[in-house]
BADOVEX-984348 format. One line per field, with one value per atom (N, C-alpha, C): x, z, y; residue number from 1; residue in one letter. Coordinates in pm, whole numbers. Atoms other than C-alpha are relative to their C-alpha. Example, Ala and Ser with C-alpha at 12.3 -4.5 7.8 and 13.67 -1.06 7.14 Angstrom:
! BADOVEX-984348
x <- [89|1230|90|-82|1367|-77];
z <- [0|780|0|-6|714|73];
y <- [-119|-450|120|-119|-106|109];
nr <- [1|1|1|2|2|2];
rest <- [A|A|A|S|S|S];
//
This chain:
! BADOVEX-984348
x <- [56|3821|79|-66|3985|-96|86|3789|87|-70|3925|-99|81|3788|77|-60|3861|16|-34|4033|58|-56|4102|-11|-7|4210|-107|94|3995|-138|135|3690|-4|21|3545|15|-23|3679|-113|122|3401|20|-23|3567|89|-76|3671|114|-100|3855|121|-112|4080|56|-45|4148|152|-145|4505|40|-31|4483|-118|100|4297|39|-26|4262|-48|28|4276|-22|36|4108|3|5|4177|-104|115|3867|-1|16|3832|-119|120|3504|-79|78|3335|57|-65|3586|130|-123|3868|116|-115|4200|123|-110|4436|-41|30|4439|127|-112|4683|-47|30|4675|106|-94|4830|-28|17|4886|-54|59|4702|99|-102|5005|-62|63|4779|-146|142|4428|-67|76|4151|-54|64|3909|66|-64|4096|121|-120|4424|-35|37|4252|-61|58|4050|109|-111|4369|80|-73|4544|-73|77|4265|4|-8|4268|137|-136|4647|16|-7|4595|-89|87|4350|-127|119|4061|-126|128|3718|-112|109|3503|59|-37|3541|-117|97|3356|47|-38|3352|-119|108|3147|-53|47|3082|79|-64|3155|-87|73|3058|-17|28|2933|123|-122|3269|86|-78|3443|-65|71|3175|27|-26|3228|144|-140|3606|18|-7|3560|-61|63|3324|95|-95|3580|117|-110|3844|-43|49|3621|-17|14|3575|-146|138|3232|-4|9|3122|-108|99|2950|21|-18|2909|-99|89|2749|31|-33|2920|64|-60|3033|26|-30|3185|118|-113|3421|19|-29|3590|-16|11|3613|-146|141|3243|-70|60|3154|29|-36|3342|-78|77|3174|-144|138|2835|-11|2|2920|3|-12|3017|-125|128|2686|-113|104|2500|-90|82|2376|42|-47|2558|-52|64|2351|61|-67|2521|-98|79|2385|31|-45|2564|63|-56|2695|-90|82|2581|47|-51|2739|-20|28|2655|128|-115|2883|92|-87|3020|106|-89|3197|47|-34|3314|132|-125|3647|-21|22|3477|-72|73|3302|-144|141|2969|-78|73|2701|-148|143|2337|-75|77|2049|-18|5|1966|-87|74|1870|-73|63|1782|-142|132|1485|-85|77|1388|12|-25|1509|13|-3|1414|29|-19|1452|146|-141|1831|43|-49|2041|36|-26|2131|123|-112|2412|2|-34|2508|-92|77|2390|-33|35|2217|69|-81|2485|62|-49|2510|21|-23|2663|3|-6|2719|-101|85|2440|-116|118|2165|24|-28|2341|54|-60|2468|-100|84|2334|-67|49|2233|-149|144|1864|-69|51|1798|-112|120|1509|22|-21|1661|60|-58|1854|99|-103|2111|-47|52|1877|-22|24|1855|118|-109|2061|124|-127|2427|13|-22|2512|116|-110|2731|41|-52|2945|149|-146|3308|54|-47|3327|-36|42|3170|122|-112|3415|119|-109|3635|-35|20|3684|-25|40|3506|-9|16|3521|-94|100|3220|-42|75|3065|-147|141|2687|-82|99|2387|-133|127|2062|-116|117|1721|-127|133|1357|-71|70|1098|-42|36|1007|122|-121|1368|78|-69|1461|127|-126|1825|8|-14|1878|144|-139|2248|83|-87|2546|145|-143|2911|68|-56|2978|8|3|2880|107|-104|3129|140|-129|3404|85|-77|3507|-85|76|3395|-13|10|3270|72|-73|3461|-68|68|3305|38|-20|3342|-133|124|3083|-54|68|2832|5|-10|2899|-97|101|2612|33|-32|2789|-91|90|2552|-136|130|2183|11|-17|2126|-7|14|2011|120|-121|2316|114|-102|2547|-18|27|2377|34|-30|2420|150|-146|2796|66|-63|2858|68|-58|2929|42|-39|3024|148|-138|3343|47|-56|3575|-23|32|3469|-144|138|3118|-94|106|2808|-130|132|2465|-102|111|2127|-95|86|1915|-117|121|1565|-27|15|1520|-136|120|1194|41|-37|1181|64|-53|1253|149|-142|1594|76|-63|1662|-14|11|1549|-124|114|1242|-122|122|892|0|3|822|-59|45|779|-70|71|509|57|-58|686|128|-122|989|-32|41|788|-34|18|801|5|7|733|69|-70|955|-17|1|958|126|-115|1182|100|-88|1321|88|-77|1445|103|-89|1639|76|-74|1900|36|-30|1939|-118|113|1605|-86|77|1457|33|-41|1648|-31|29|1537|-129|116|1285|-67|71|1018|66|-66|1166|151|-145|1519|39|-50|1722|127|-115|1970|24|-28|2128|-31|8|2021|103|-91|2251|-67|51|2145|101|-86|2305|135|-132|2590|80|-65|2677|-12|17|2565|-107|97|2391|-102|98|2073|-73|58|1917|-149|143|1577|-37|52|1359|-106|99|1158|-128|127|795|-102|93|615|67|-58|695|-98|77|508|84|-76|607|70|-55|679|48|-37|718|50|-51|892|-20|25|799|106|-113|1079|-32|20|1073|135|-128|1359|2|-3|1255|97|-87|1507|-83|75|1404|-39|31|1403|-86|85|1188|-127|122|903|16|-21|1058|68|-72|1158|116|-119|1511|63|-72|1708|145|-142|2087|66|-96|2331|134|-121|2647|113|-119|2996|110|-103|3256|138|-127|3590|118|-114|3816|-44|21|3818|137|-128|4093|-1];
z <- [58|5342|51|-38|5346|-19|3|5427|14|-10|5365|39|-38|5528|-33|21|5401|138|-141|5716|30|-44|5902|151|-146|6266|74|-70|6373|-60|55|6170|-150|143|5827|-71|74|5590|-101|75|5397|-147|140|5061|-66|48|4891|-94|100|4602|57|-63|4846|120|-112|5085|2|-16|5217|70|-74|5436|-6|-15|5442|120|-102|5738|-58|60|5615|111|-99|5817|-64|42|5772|84|-67|5854|-26|10|5925|84|-71|6021|60|-37|6038|120|-108|6294|-51|36|6254|75|-62|6315|-1|1|6226|-80|76|6087|-10|18|5957|-78|74|5825|-106|110|5485|-65|74|5283|-139|133|4956|-112|102|4770|-125|115|4547|26|-13|4500|-134|121|4246|5|-21|4226|-77|77|3954|73|-71|4145|129|-127|4472|-19|28|4322|-34|35|4176|122|-123|4511|82|-78|4685|-63|69|4422|24|-24|4462|141|-139|4836|28|-16|4778|78|-75|4926|-68|51|4887|16|-34|5046|40|-42|5076|76|-76|5347|-3|11|5292|25|-16|5328|-136|128|5022|-116|118|4681|-122|123|4321|-88|90|4038|-72|69|3862|88|-93|4171|21|-17|4216|-118|119|3859|1|-7|3911|99|-100|4221|-53|58|4040|-98|97|3764|70|-75|4027|84|-76|4187|148|-140|4512|28|-40|4679|79|-63|4790|107|-103|5115|35|-12|5103|99|-88|5329|147|-141|5650|60|-70|5910|144|-139|6257|13|-33|6414|-104|105|6154|49|-53|6376|19|-20|6461|-134|132|6093|-52|43|6018|80|-82|6311|-46|50|6179|-133|129|5830|20|-22|5963|63|-57|6151|-102|100|5830|24|-38|5972|-68|69|5742|-143|131|5435|-83|82|5149|-63|72|5007|-149|138|4679|-27|34|4491|58|-65|4692|-35|45|4496|-151|143|4151|-83|88|3847|0|-5|3907|108|-116|4222|19|-11|4146|71|-72|4313|150|-138|4644|85|-83|4762|13|-15|4915|-35|53|4770|-6|14|4676|97|-91|4850|132|-137|5214|8|9|5211|125|-120|5573|15|-20|5569|-126|122|5204|-92|93|5051|78|-85|5271|-78|78|4983|-33|27|4981|71|-54|5067|146|-143|5416|37|-48|5623|150|-141|5969|91|-102|6277|109|-110|6572|124|-110|6834|74|-61|7019|149|-140|7344|87|-76|7450|-55|77|7237|75|-66|7492|61|-49|7611|-111|108|7271|-57|44|7090|-133|136|6757|-14|14|6831|102|-112|7077|-38|31|6890|-25|39|6758|107|-109|7065|-50|47|6848|-19|20|6798|132|-130|7173|41|-44|7361|38|-30|7406|150|-141|7735|55|-68|7986|119|-112|8261|-16|3|8351|-81|75|8175|-148|140|7847|-89|91|7561|41|-48|7766|-18|12|7723|138|-129|8006|-12|-11|8111|116|-104|8303|-3|-12|8429|16|-16|8412|-1|8|8458|-38|45|8272|28|-30|8386|-46|27|8290|134|-124|8541|79|-72|8626|58|-54|8725|-97|99|8411|-48|50|8321|-151|144|7953|-47|40|7951|124|-113|8187|-40|27|8133|109|-108|8469|-40|40|8321|-103|100|8039|59|-66|8284|-59|64|8083|-7|9|8122|-146|133|7815|2|15|7685|-105|94|7514|31|-21|7470|46|-59|7692|-75|55|7535|-149|145|7166|-75|66|7097|-14|5|7136|92|-94|7423|-8|-7|7470|93|-66|7605|152|-145|7952|67|-52|8002|1|10|7881|111|-99|8112|140|-132|8411|28|-17|8352|-3|29|8264|120|-117|8621|108|-99|8795|36|-45|8996|-22|13|8934|131|-117|9170|47|-40|9208|-73|64|9135|7|1|9038|-55|55|8968|-65|73|8703|-62|66|8568|-120|123|8206|-64|81|8029|-146|139|7660|-73|69|7549|27|-31|7719|-32|35|7591|-150|142|7259|-68|63|7194|-4|16|7114|-136|130|6837|-109|115|6495|-97|92|6282|-141|134|5968|-13|3|6065|-23|34|5993|-149|145|5622|-58|69|5383|-135|129|5086|-65|73|4816|34|-31|4912|-115|117|4558|-6|2|4616|112|-115|4931|5|6|4855|138|-128|5142|94|-92|5302|-5|8|5183|113|-108|5464|139|-130|5741|58|-71|6003|82|-83|6195|138|-128|6512|-10|14|6370|-13|6|6408|-82|89|6140|-25|43|5998|-148|140|5673|-21|31|5495|-96|96|5332|-113|118|5010|31|-43|5206|59|-65|5340|151|-144|5686|48|-45|5884|97|-104|6084|32|-38|6283|-27|21|6195|56|-46|6324|-97|89|6102|79|-73|6211|-74|78|5929|-130|125|5619|-67|76|5343|-119|112|5012|-82|89|4841|70|-68|5101|141|-137|5431|64|-72|5691|107|-88|5890|88|-95|6196|37|-27|6222|133|-133|6564|89|-96|6835|92|-84|7050|134|-125|7350|-18|24|7186|84|-80|7413|142|-132|7722|95|-105|8050|43|-31|8140|130|-124|8463|-15|8|8480|135|-108|8763|-67|71|8650|99|-81|8799|-89|81|8663|44|-30|8646|-28|40|8467|-94|94|8285|-57|65|8029|-59];
y <- [-122|1917|119|-124|2258|117|-117|2573|124|-128|2922|108|-115|3236|127|-133|3587|61|-17|3701|138|-127|4024|10|-18|4030|-80|88|3736|-6|-9|3832|-32|22|3758|135|-123|4025|20|-27|4197|35|-40|4279|-106|115|3955|40|-35|4119|71|-69|4308|-77|82|4023|-10|10|4037|-130|123|3725|-97|105|3396|-86|101|3165|-133|130|2806|-103|100|2532|-139|139|2162|-72|62|1961|-150|144|1591|-41|46|1423|116|-119|1764|75|-72|1892|63|-68|2144|-65|65|1970|91|-95|2256|122|-122|2609|84|-91|2868|121|-123|3224|19|-21|3289|135|-124|3605|-28|19|3656|27|-34|3800|60|-65|4005|22|-25|4132|-23|28|4080|-142|130|3792|-113|106|3602|-57|44|3591|-72|61|3508|-138|131|3224|-100|88|3080|-40|29|3106|-107|96|2919|-139|129|2648|-64|52|2611|-53|44|2571|-122|116|2288|31|-41|2485|-51|51|2329|101|-92|2601|134|-135|2978|61|-78|3172|145|-140|3547|89|-96|3863|43|-50|4080|-58|58|3934|26|-27|4007|-121|111|3792|-50|43|3790|-87|81|3658|-136|126|3395|-93|80|3278|-54|44|3265|-114|107|3052|-129|119|2817|-68|55|2776|-69|59|2700|-119|115|2437|28|-37|2629|35|-28|2627|130|-132|2975|3|-33|3069|147|-145|3447|60|-74|3705|-17|22|3594|124|-113|3843|-41|31|3838|-94|85|3586|-111|98|3364|-143|136|3056|-39|30|3081|-24|21|3110|-140|135|2788|-104|92|2613|-8|-2|2723|-74|70|2598|-151|145|2257|-58|45|2238|6|-16|2312|119|-115|2643|129|-119|2881|-4|-3|2970|112|-100|3151|96|-100|3474|-1|-7|3406|135|-131|3707|108|-102|4008|140|-130|4292|9|-8|4427|7|16|4415|121|-117|4765|-13|10|4642|-143|140|4292|-25|20|4350|-12|36|4298|101|-95|4613|-47|30|4520|125|-114|4740|-29|18|4780|90|-84|4958|-72|50|4904|-124|125|4538|-39|51|4481|52|-56|4713|-3|-13|4719|-120|109|4395|-129|118|4102|-127|122|3857|-27|27|3881|-126|126|3579|11|-1|3476|-79|77|3338|0|-6|3245|-77|68|3065|99|-89|3224|-53|51|3170|117|-123|3498|-23|31|3377|124|-123|3734|99|-90|3874|58|-52|3929|138|-135|4242|89|-79|4355|99|-111|4656|-20|15|4506|11|-1|4484|86|-78|4760|94|-75|4911|148|-139|5231|87|-78|5333|104|-91|5508|142|-134|5803|73|-60|5870|87|-89|6128|-80|64|6045|-22|30|5876|82|-65|6054|-86|78|5906|-18|5|5858|-117|117|5519|6|-11|5634|24|-10|5591|-84|84|5357|-148|143|4984|-59|57|4803|-152|146|4438|-27|26|4312|-146|124|3993|38|-31|3978|-129|106|3755|64|-55|3821|-95|82|3698|71|-54|3743|24|-33|3860|-123|122|3500|-71|58|3433|-86|82|3240|69|-56|3297|-19|12|3373|15|-18|3456|32|-31|3479|-18|12|3556|-83|81|3391|-148|140|3056|-33|21|3101|18|-18|3196|110|-106|3501|127|-126|3866|43|-60|4049|134|-126|4350|84|-89|4650|144|-143|5025|58|-49|5187|121|-116|5422|19|-17|5358|-91|81|5120|-147|143|4786|-80|64|4708|68|-67|4774|121|-130|5122|-12|10|5023|-62|63|4803|102|-106|5082|103|-104|5332|-47|54|5102|1|10|5070|137|-130|5436|63|-66|5550|-99|100|5224|13|11|5179|-144|135|4884|-75|81|4606|14|-24|4745|-96|78|4534|78|-64|4664|-98|76|4511|99|-94|4682|-75|51|4626|88|-77|4731|-27|11|4800|-23|29|4697|118|-117|5053|21|-12|5036|-128|128|4684|-23|35|4537|55|-63|4749|-91|77|4631|-71|71|4375|89|-76|4533|-94|92|4365|3|-8|4488|-82|82|4276|-148|137|3959|-2|-2|3875|-141|129|3589|12|1|3502|-136|126|3239|-79|85|2947|1|1|2952|124|-125|3310|7|-2|3220|-132|126|2952|-54|63|2708|-4|-5|2791|-126|123|2463|-97|90|2293|54|-59|2529|-57|53|2422|111|-96|2615|7|-33|2777|2|-10|2756|146|-137|3075|4|-14|3183|148|-137|3498|13|-41|3658|110|-109|3900|96|-96|4223|17|-11|4343|65|-45|4500|-114|112|4155|7|-14|4267|-97|100|3992|56|-29|4019|-130|129|3733|-5|23|3589|-137|128|3307|-47|58|3074|-21|12|3106|-85|84|2921|-39|47|2724|-97|98|2543|-44|55|2387|107|-103|2718|125|-124|2995|-28|8|3058|137|-123|3319|16|-29|3484|120|-108|3707|58|-65|3957|75|-60|4086|-77|67|4014|-88|93|3719|61|-65|3951|126|-117|4220|-11|-4|4325|-50|58|4169|99|-69|4329|-88|77|4223|48|-31|4208|-42|31|4222|23|-17|4166|23|-41|4347|25|-22|4342|58|-63|4584|-54|64|4401|93|-82|4650|110|-110|4982|35|-28|5047|141];
nr <- [1|1|1|2|2|2|3|3|3|4|4|4|5|5|5|6|6|6|7|7|7|8|8|8|9|9|9|10|10|10|11|11|11|12|12|12|13|13|13|14|14|14|15|15|15|16|16|16|17|17|17|18|18|18|19|19|19|20|20|20|21|21|21|22|22|22|23|23|23|24|24|24|25|25|25|26|26|26|27|27|27|28|28|28|29|29|29|30|30|30|31|31|31|32|32|32|33|33|33|34|34|34|35|35|35|36|36|36|37|37|37|38|38|38|39|39|39|40|40|40|41|41|41|42|42|42|43|43|43|44|44|44|45|45|45|46|46|46|47|47|47|48|48|48|49|49|49|50|50|50|51|51|51|52|52|52|53|53|53|54|54|54|55|55|55|56|56|56|57|57|57|58|58|58|59|59|59|60|60|60|61|61|61|62|62|62|63|63|63|64|64|64|65|65|65|66|66|66|67|67|67|68|68|68|69|69|69|70|70|70|71|71|71|72|72|72|73|73|73|74|74|74|75|75|75|76|76|76|77|77|77|78|78|78|79|79|79|80|80|80|81|81|81|82|82|82|83|83|83|84|84|84|85|85|85|86|86|86|87|87|87|88|88|88|89|89|89|90|90|90|91|91|91|92|92|92|93|93|93|94|94|94|95|95|95|96|96|96|97|97|97|98|98|98|99|99|99|100|100|100|101|101|101|102|102|102|103|103|103|104|104|104|105|105|105|106|106|106|107|107|107|108|108|108|109|109|109|110|110|110|111|111|111|112|112|112|113|113|113|114|114|114|115|115|115|116|116|116|117|117|117|118|118|118|119|119|119|120|120|120|121|121|121|122|122|122|123|123|123|124|124|124|125|125|125|126|126|126|127|127|127|128|128|128|129|129|129|130|130|130|131|131|131|132|132|132|133|133|133|134|134|134|135|135|135|136|136|136|137|137|137|138|138|138|139|139|139|140|140|140|141|141|141|142|142|142|143|143|143|144|144|144|145|145|145|146|146|146|147|147|147|148|148|148|149|149|149|150|150|150|151|151|151|152|152|152|153|153|153|154|154|154|155|155|155|156|156|156|157|157|157|158|158|158|159|159|159|160|160|160|161|161|161|162|162|162|163|163|163|164|164|164|165|165|165|166|166|166|167|167|167|168|168|168|169|169|169|170|170|170|171|171|171|172|172|172|173|173|173|174|174|174|175|175|175|176|176|176|177|177|177|178|178|178|179|179|179|180|180|180|181|181|181|182|182|182|183|183|183|184|184|184|185|185|185|186|186|186|187|187|187|188|188|188|189|189|189|190|190|190|191|191|191|192|192|192|193|193|193|194|194|194|195|195|195|196|196|196|197|197|197|198|198|198|199|199|199|200|200|200|201|201|201|202|202|202|203|203|203|204|204|204|205|205|205|206|206|206|207|207|207|208|208|208|209|209|209|210|210|210|211|211|211|212|212|212|213|213|213|214|214|214|215|215|215|216|216|216|217|217|217|218|218|218|219|219|219|220|220|220|221|221|221|222|222|222|223|223|223|224|224|224|225|225|225|226|226|226|227|227|227|228|228|228|229|229|229|230|230|230|231|231|231|232|232|232|233|233|233|234|234|234|235|235|235|236|236|236|237|237|237|238|238|238|239|239|239|240|240|240|241|241|241|242|242|242|243|243|243|244|244|244|245|245|245|246|246|246|247|247|247|248|248|248|249|249|249|250|250|250|251|251|251|252|252|252|253|253|253|254|254|254|255|255|255|256|256|256|257|257|257|258|258|258|259|259|259|260|260|260|261|261|261|262|262|262|263|263|263|264|264|264|265|265|265|266|266|266|267|267|267|268|268|268|269|269|269|270|270|270|271|271|271|272|272|272|273|273|273|274|274|274|275|275|275|276|276|276|277|277|277|278|278|278|279|279|279|280|280|280|281|281|281|282|282|282|283|283|283|284|284|284|285|285|285|286|286|286|287|287|287|288|288|288|289|289|289|290|290|290|291|291|291|292|292|292|293|293|293|294|294|294|295|295|295|296|296|296|297|297|297];
rest <- [M|M|M|R|R|R|I|I|I|A|A|A|V|V|V|A|A|A|Y|Y|Y|D|D|D|N|N|N|G|G|G|N|N|N|V|V|V|F|F|F|Q|Q|Q|H|H|H|F|F|F|G|G|G|R|R|R|T|T|T|E|E|E|F|F|F|F|F|F|K|K|K|I|I|I|Y|Y|Y|D|D|D|V|V|V|E|E|E|N|N|N|Q|Q|Q|K|K|K|V|V|V|V|V|V|S|S|S|S|S|S|E|E|E|V|V|V|I|I|I|G|G|G|S|S|S|N|N|N|G|G|G|I|I|I|G|G|G|H|H|H|G|G|G|A|A|A|L|L|L|A|A|A|G|G|G|L|L|L|L|L|L|A|A|A|D|D|D|Q|Q|Q|G|G|G|V|V|V|D|D|D|V|V|V|L|L|L|I|I|I|C|C|C|G|G|G|G|G|G|I|I|I|G|G|G|G|G|G|G|G|G|A|A|A|Q|Q|Q|A|A|A|A|A|A|L|L|L|E|E|E|E|E|E|A|A|A|G|G|G|V|V|V|T|T|T|L|L|L|C|C|C|A|A|A|G|G|G|A|A|A|Q|Q|Q|G|G|G|D|D|D|A|A|A|D|D|D|E|E|E|A|A|A|V|V|V|A|A|A|A|A|A|Y|Y|Y|L|L|L|K|K|K|G|G|G|E|E|E|L|L|L|V|V|V|S|S|S|S|S|S|G|G|G|A|A|A|N|N|N|C|C|C|D|D|D|H|H|H|H|H|H|H|H|H|E|E|E|E|E|E|G|G|G|H|H|H|T|T|T|C|C|C|G|G|G|H|H|H|H|H|H|G|G|G|Q|Q|Q|E|E|E|E|E|E|E|E|E|H|H|H|S|S|S|C|C|C|G|G|G|G|G|G|C|C|C|G|G|G|H|H|H|H|H|H|D|D|D|Q|Q|Q|E|E|E|E|E|E|G|G|G|H|H|H|A|A|A|C|C|C|G|G|G|G|G|G|G|G|G|C|C|C|G|G|G|G|G|G|C|C|C|G|G|G|S|S|S|R|R|R|P|P|P|T|T|T|L|L|L|T|T|T|G|G|G|K|K|K|N|N|N|V|V|V|G|G|G|K|K|K|T|T|T|C|C|C|R|R|R|V|V|V|H|H|H|Y|Y|Y|R|R|R|G|G|G|T|T|T|L|L|L|N|N|N|D|D|D|G|G|G|T|T|T|Q|Q|Q|F|F|F|D|D|D|A|A|A|S|S|S|Y|Y|Y|D|D|D|R|R|R|G|G|G|E|E|E|P|P|P|I|I|I|E|E|E|F|F|F|V|V|V|C|C|C|G|G|G|V|V|V|G|G|G|Q|Q|Q|M|M|M|I|I|I|R|R|R|G|G|G|F|F|F|D|D|D|A|A|A|A|A|A|V|V|V|A|A|A|D|D|D|M|M|M|E|E|E|V|V|V|G|G|G|Q|Q|Q|T|T|T|V|V|V|D|D|D|V|V|V|H|H|H|L|L|L|M|M|M|P|P|P|E|E|E|E|E|E|A|A|A|Y|Y|Y|G|G|G|M|M|M|P|P|P|D|D|D|P|P|P|D|D|D|A|A|A|V|V|V|F|F|F|T|T|T|V|V|V|E|E|E|I|I|I|A|A|A|Q|Q|Q|L|L|L|P|P|P|G|G|G|S|S|S|E|E|E|D|D|D|L|L|L|Q|Q|Q|V|V|V|N|N|N|Q|Q|Q|Q|Q|Q|V|V|V|F|F|F|L|L|L|A|A|A|N|N|N|Q|Q|Q|Y|Y|Y|G|G|G|Q|Q|Q|P|P|P|F|F|F|P|P|P|V|V|V|K|K|K|V|V|V|T|T|T|A|A|A|K|K|K|D|D|D|D|D|D|T|T|T|T|T|T|I|I|I|T|T|T|L|L|L|D|D|D|A|A|A|N|N|N|H|H|H|E|E|E|M|M|M|A|A|A|G|G|G|K|K|K|E|E|E|L|L|L|N|N|N|F|F|F|H|H|H|I|I|I|E|E|E|L|L|L|I|I|I|E|E|E|V|V|V|K|K|K];
//
């Protein structure tokens, strides 16, 4: 099997019709055995679908895509998995595990050349398609679910705006470890103070010295916020392709109509409906971090 990913600097490119590069993965026995990056040599969904067919591609993983492109891929015999975002290699790994659910065409007919579009799906259109696995190895300190921290006052500190590399260990109040870069053997890298990390983590690093370690205790307001009851929603299984295979307590990504993913957890399911919780798994929890600043660039 050959899988192609619309590719841009390691990530899934979000505008299929303007894709300049594809990363092609050769798969045997559900494992990637080789990969290469190729140029698209043109834009537009018709030309791109033809290119993929010529390359013997069986599956395309991409971000935003329109109905015309989807039809062109179907005609070329290429299976579509749309709505993906983030690291390309991780997206392929999720697909091979059966954890990547396609959103289908996620752009209206005015933008079939690949611009993701539509109204704000994450908050107003929960019935849009989904994609992705919940595999945020470094996600417990990331800023995606920090409960609206972006509206708070801007952080200050000598490291704000600079690229920082840190090791960290995160624990709950009972001592349970939920994440640790030490265990992975690789520090995380982020730009301090721009929202890539939860606010309390950013604030702890803002004035640290290289080589310094700190221990911080964060209330939910400085971490992932409190659970939002409006983030729990029920949809018809028929309206969410791929959801028929999901199980209670499974965590996956849905994609809004911009092709932007957000993680959800399956909390209930019957023959016709599925209930999903978009609150971060750490919402409402007090968190403790041991942080070591390795480098500031």
